[in-house]
N, C-alpha and C positions, 0 to 999 in steps of 0.2 A: 438332338436338343433335349434339354430337361423337360419333363412333363410333371407338373404338380397335380397330385391326385387327392381326391376326397379321402380323408383319413378313415372313413367308414369302409372303404374298399381295400385298404392295405392288407397284404398278406402278413402272416406271422413273421416271416423273414424280413419283410420290408419294415415292419415295426421294430424288430430287433436291431436292424442296421441303423435306423434313424436314432434310436435311443443310444446305441453304442457310440455313434459319432458324436452325439451331444456330450456324453460322459467323457469322451476323449478330449473335447474342447474344454470341458470343465477342469480336467486334470492338468492340462498344459497352460491354463490361465487365459486362453483366448476368449472363453465364454464370458468371464467376468468383465473383460474389456468392453464387450457389447452392452452389458448391463450399465456400466459406468457411462458410456456414451449416451445411452437413452436417458439416464437420470439427469445428466448435465443439461440436456436440451429441454427436458420437462421443467427443470428449475429455472431456466433462462427464458423460456418462451412465455410471453404474457401479452395481454391485449394492447398495451400502450407503448411498447418499445420493439426493437427488432425481434422477430419471431421466425423460426425456420421449420422445426419439426412438428409443431402443434399450434392450434389456434390460428392457422394461416393457410393460404392457398397451397403452399408447398408440403402440407401434411402428407398428401398422397405420393408425390414423387420422392419426397425424402424417405418415407418408409419403404417405397419400392426399392430404392438403392440400398437402404439398411438391410432389408431382407435378402437382397441379392448378394450382398457381401457376406452375410451369415451363411447362406446356402453354399457359396463358394468355399467357405471355411469348412463346412460339413463335407463337401466333396473332396477337399484336400485329405480328409481322413478315409472316406469311402466314396469312390467316384459314382457309385450307383444311387446315392442318396439324393433325393430332392425334398423340398419343403411340402408336406401335405397341408391341406386346408381343412378347417373345421366349419362346416355349414351349420351354424347354430340355428338356422330356421328349420332344420330337419332333425338334427341331433340335439334335443332340447332338454334332456333330463339328466339327473345324476346317474342314471342307469345306462347311459350311452356307453358304447364300447370305448370311446375316448378315455373314459375315466377308469378303465379296468386295470387290474394290477399288472397286466402284461404290457401296458402302454404308459399312460401318464400317471396312473394312480388316482385315487378318489379324493373326496372332500376331506377337510381337516376334522379332528376330533373336537367335540363341543367346548371343552374347557380352555383350549388355547389355539385352536385352528391348525394344529400340526398335522400334516399329511403323514399317515401311518403305513401306507402300502405303496407298492410300485417302485420303480427304479430311482425315483427322486425323493423318497422318504429319508429323513435324517438317519433313521436307524440303520439304513444300509451302508452308511459311511461314505457314500460317493457324492453327496449333494449338500454341501455346507454353504449357507448363504453368507457370502463375504462382503458384498456390496449391499448395505442395508440401511434402513431408515431408523432402526432401533436396535436393541441389544439381542434380538432373537435371531439365531443362526440356522433356523430350520424353515423349510418350505411350509407356507400356510395357505389354506383355502377355506372358504365358507360358501360353498356352492348354493346359490339361490337364497342366501340369508338376508342380503341387503335389498335386493330387488327380486320379486318372485318369478318374473317371466323374462326369458330371452326375447329378442325381437322376432316378430313373425314375418312370414313371406310377404304378406300384404303390406306390412310396414316398409319392408325393403323395396317392394315395387313402387310404393308411393314416393320414395326418395329417388329411385332410378328414373322416374318419370320427369323429374325436374330438369329443365333444358339448359339452365345457366350454371356454369361451373362454380363461380364464386363472384362476389361483388363487395363493394365498400360496405363497412369499414375494414374488410379483410381480416377479421378476427373472430372471436367466439360469438359476436353479435350479428355476424353476417347472415344473409339469406343465401339460398343457392345450394347446389348439390353437395359441394365439399363439406360445408359446415353441418348440414343435416346428416351426412354420412358420419362425420367425426362425432357428432352427437351433442353439440352444445345447444342446438335448437331442434324443435320438432319432435319426432318420435324417438330420437336418441338411439342410434345404432351402435357405433363403435364403443363409445364411453360406457353404455349400459352393460355391454358384455364384460368389460373389465370389472365393473362393480359386481356383477352377478357372480363372477368367479371368486372375488374377494381376495383376502390375504395380500401378498405382494402385488398381485395383478391390479389392485386398486391404488397403487402407489407409483411413484416415478421409477422405481426399480422393478417394474413389472416383468421385464425379460428374465428375472430370476425364476419365473414359472415358465417352463417350456411351452405351455399352451399359448403363450404370447405369440409365438411364431405361427402357429396354426390359425389363430384368430386373425392376425394381420395378413396372412396369406389369403384368407377369405375376403377381407376388406379390399385387398389388392385385386382380387378376382371381380368384386363388385364394381370397382373403378373400371376395369376392362370391359365389363358388360355395359356400363354407362357410356363408355366411349363408342362402343358398337351401336348403341341405340341412338346416339346423338353425334354422328360423324361431323356435323358442321359446327358443333359447339367446342370452342377452343379453351385451352388453359388460360385462365385470367388470374392476375393482370398481365398485360403484354409488356409494358415498359413504364419506367418513370414513377414507380410507386414507392413511397417511403416505408421503411421498416419491414417489408416483406420481399420475398424472392420473386422477381418477374420471370417471364418465360425463359429468357436467355441469360439470366444471372446465375452465378455459381452458388451452390449450397454448401454451407459448412456441415460437417468438419472436413469434407473431402476437398472442396475448393477446385475440383476439376470436373464437376458434373452439374448440369443445369436441369430444370424441369423439362425442357425440350428434349434432352437426351433420354429421359425416362418415360416419354409418352407411349412408346411402342414396346410393350412387354414381349412381343413375339421375337424381338432381337435376342432375347435371353432365355425364354422358356415359354411353354404353352400350358394350357390346363386340360385336364382329361375330359371336360364337358364345358359347353358354352354357358 
């Protein structure tokens, strides 16, 4: 079974294999298909109509399936590759190994945000941004420019302590664990990290930055930790709720998977640490 590891513990060979698998998916067009899917759901998900991937209870199971599908695509290139996670409560600075030239590369230059080093820099000729929100075709970042600090462990623990998964109105105004983790209320965990990275990560085409997958792998791990802490707290809503995905309703775009199917990550992978 696949084991998802903390990116800080990856060997040089594991980093190289992960990067090379991503670059292969980019070359064959499969990577950009994931970017397109995510952007379509960002654009269509809102508080007042049908919502699936964001601002809704299915935010977590939707992304669990999305990441699983991407991980399987990576493994079709290299069967040894699994998705690493970025624990941004521990690796909190621009000097973290995550941003080294042998892995994801660093922040963007001041005048235009263009990432200049690492395997995803435009100058290397292997990472052109094709699915974009403007005319710029290079990877952009502005680490720490828009918000000065990543979420802390204490802030994460305060959200993990919440015992109710979600509640009405089932959108970005909801109280409960899901919305506080997603970041529309409270200490702002998931959303804040996107904004901290900046560039494409702060837009609907955020998967253009490969750090997207490491960030969401950690969000997925936090959901798993919450499930372990609150074994009697179920996914909500259970049934009969307009405009959101109930426990046993199928999720677009797959239409063959429900939140109930995604509740147990151990059917698919484990993590290196609880």
